[in-house]
C-alpha positions as protocol buffer text, in pm:
chain_id: "A"
residue {
  index: 1
  type: UNK
  ca { x: 12309 y: 7216 z: 17985 }
}
residue {
  index: 2
  type: UNK
  ca { x: 11979 y: 7156 z: 17811 }
}
residue {
  index: 3
  type: UNK
  ca { x: 11883 y: 7000 z: 17481 }
}
residue {
  index: 4
  type: UNK
  ca { x: 11566 y: 7035 z: 17281 }
}
residue {
  index: 5
  type: UNK
  ca { x: 11251 y: 6850 z: 17378 }
}
residue {
  index: 6
  type: UNK
  ca { x: 11290 y: 6637 z: 17065 }
}
residue {
  index: 7
  type: UNK
  ca { x: 11642 y: 6533 z: 17167 }
}
residue {
  index: 8
  type: UNK
  ca { x: 11518 y: 6451 z: 17519 }
}
residue {
  index: 9
  type: UNK
  ca { x: 11230 y: 6248 z: 17374 }
}
residue {
  index: 10
  type: UNK
  ca { x: 11468 y: 6052 z: 17152 }
}
residue {
  index: 11
  type: UNK
  ca { x: 11702 y: 5986 z: 17446 }
}
residue {
  index: 12
  type: UNK
  ca { x: 11415 y: 5862 z: 17659 }
}
residue {
  index: 13
  type: UNK
  ca { x: 11294 y: 5639 z: 17375 }
}
residue {
  index: 14
  type: UNK
  ca { x: 11644 y: 5492 z: 17346 }
}
residue {
  index: 15
  type: UNK
  ca { x: 11653 y: 5418 z: 17719 }
}
residue {
  index: 16
  type: UNK
  ca { x: 11314 y: 5248 z: 17696 }
}
residue {
  index: 17
  type: UNK
  ca { x: 11427 y: 5044 z: 17394 }
}
residue {
  index: 18
  type: UNK
  ca { x: 11739 y: 4933 z: 17583 }
}
residue {
  index: 19
  type: UNK
  ca { x: 11527 y: 4824 z: 17880 }
}
residue {
  index: 20
  type: UNK
  ca { x: 11296 y: 4627 z: 17652 }
}
residue {
  index: 21
  type: UNK
  ca { x: 11595 y: 4466 z: 17479 }
}
residue {
  index: 22
  type: UNK
  ca { x: 11740 y: 4356 z: 17814 }
}
residue {
  index: 23
  type: UNK
  ca { x: 11407 y: 4202 z: 17911 }
}
residue {
  index: 24
  type: UNK
  ca { x: 11383 y: 4021 z: 17577 }
}
residue {
  index: 25
  type: UNK
  ca { x: 11740 y: 3894 z: 17612 }
}
residue {
  index: 26
  type: UNK
  ca { x: 11660 y: 3758 z: 17957 }
}
residue {
  index: 27
  type: UNK
  ca { x: 11348 y: 3590 z: 17820 }
}
residue {
  index: 28
  type: UNK
  ca { x: 11546 y: 3433 z: 17535 }
}
residue {
  index: 29
  type: UNK
  ca { x: 11805 y: 3301 z: 17780 }
}
residue {
  index: 30
  type: UNK
  ca { x: 11532 y: 3151 z: 17998 }
}
residue {
  index: 31
  type: UNK
  ca { x: 11371 y: 2985 z: 17697 }
}
residue {
  index: 32
  type: UNK
  ca { x: 11708 y: 2834 z: 17599 }
}
residue {
  index: 33
  type: UNK
  ca { x: 11757 y: 2696 z: 17950 }
}
residue {
  index: 34
  type: UNK
  ca { x: 11403 y: 2557 z: 17945 }
}
residue {
  index: 35
  type: UNK
  ca { x: 11460 y: 2396 z: 17603 }
}
residue {
  index: 36
  type: UNK
  ca { x: 11780 y: 2229 z: 17723 }
}
residue {
  index: 37
  type: UNK
  ca { x: 11623 y: 2108 z: 18046 }
}
residue {
  index: 38
  type: UNK
  ca { x: 11326 y: 1970 z: 17852 }
}
residue {
  index: 39
  type: UNK
  ca { x: 11548 y: 1790 z: 17600 }
}
residue {
  index: 40
  type: UNK
  ca { x: 11762 y: 1644 z: 17878 }
}
residue {
  index: 41
  type: UNK
  ca { x: 11451 y: 1536 z: 18073 }
}
residue {
  index: 42
  type: UNK
  ca { x: 11325 y: 1370 z: 17754 }
}
residue {
  index: 43
  type: UNK
  ca { x: 11641 y: 1159 z: 17754 }
}
residue {
  index: 44
  type: UNK
  ca { x: 11859 y: 1341 z: 17501 }
}
residue {
  index: 45
  type: UNK
  ca { x: 12231 y: 1308 z: 17571 }
}
residue {
  index: 46
  type: UNK
  ca { x: 12453 y: 1617 z: 17567 }
}
residue {
  index: 47
  type: UNK
  ca { x: 12580 y: 1543 z: 17216 }
}
residue {
  index: 48
  type: UNK
  ca { x: 12231 y: 1488 z: 17075 }
}
residue {
  index: 49
  type: UNK
  ca { x: 12090 y: 1804 z: 17234 }
}
residue {
  index: 50
  type: UNK
  ca { x: 12392 y: 2000 z: 17114 }
}
residue {
  index: 51
  type: UNK
  ca { x: 12345 y: 1878 z: 16758 }
}
residue {
  index: 52
  type: UNK
  ca { x: 11973 y: 1956 z: 16768 }
}
residue {
  index: 53
  type: UNK
  ca { x: 12029 y: 2310 z: 16892 }
}
residue {
  index: 54
  type: UNK
  ca { x: 12344 y: 2380 z: 16691 }
}
residue {
  index: 55
  type: UNK
  ca { x: 12572 y: 2444 z: 16987 }
}
residue {
  index: 56
  type: UNK
  ca { x: 12853 y: 2257 z: 17159 }
}
residue {
  index: 57
  type: UNK
  ca { x: 12794 y: 1990 z: 17423 }
}
residue {
  index: 58
  type: UNK
  ca { x: 12974 y: 2220 z: 17666 }
}
residue {
  index: 59
  type: UNK
  ca { x: 12720 y: 2494 z: 17599 }
}
residue {
  index: 60
  type: UNK
  ca { x: 12436 y: 2249 z: 17663 }
}
residue {
  index: 61
  type: UNK
  ca { x: 12600 y: 2157 z: 17993 }
}
residue {
  index: 62
  type: UNK
  ca { x: 12633 y: 2526 z: 18087 }
}
residue {
  index: 63
  type: UNK
  ca { x: 12269 y: 2596 z: 18007 }
}
residue {
  index: 64
  type: UNK
  ca { x: 12153 y: 2292 z: 18201 }
}
residue {
  index: 65
  type: UNK
  ca { x: 12346 y: 2405 z: 18510 }
}
residue {
  index: 66
  type: UNK
  ca { x: 12258 y: 2775 z: 18496 }
}
residue {
  index: 67
  type: UNK
  ca { x: 12070 y: 2865 z: 18812 }
}
residue {
  index: 68
  type: UNK
  ca { x: 11725 y: 3013 z: 18772 }
}
residue {
  index: 69
  type: UNK
  ca { x: 11710 y: 3391 z: 18823 }
}
residue {
  index: 70
  type: UNK
  ca { x: 11556 y: 3509 z: 19148 }
}
residue {
  index: 71
  type: UNK
  ca { x: 11214 y: 3666 z: 19111 }
}
């Protein structure tokens, strides 16, 4: 089954947008982990970092323990 070139172009653009979104999401997650590690290294307790970032202390703990992705 075939679709028009325009439909194929739109589908390909959607796939590219999804790939870019995944990369941006991964970057955002890495920045969050970096922010938490920096705050903790600067001496902020879990509760203080959580309040500063608007998340729970448990979430701060999760982010601090998340292993770095392999390159």
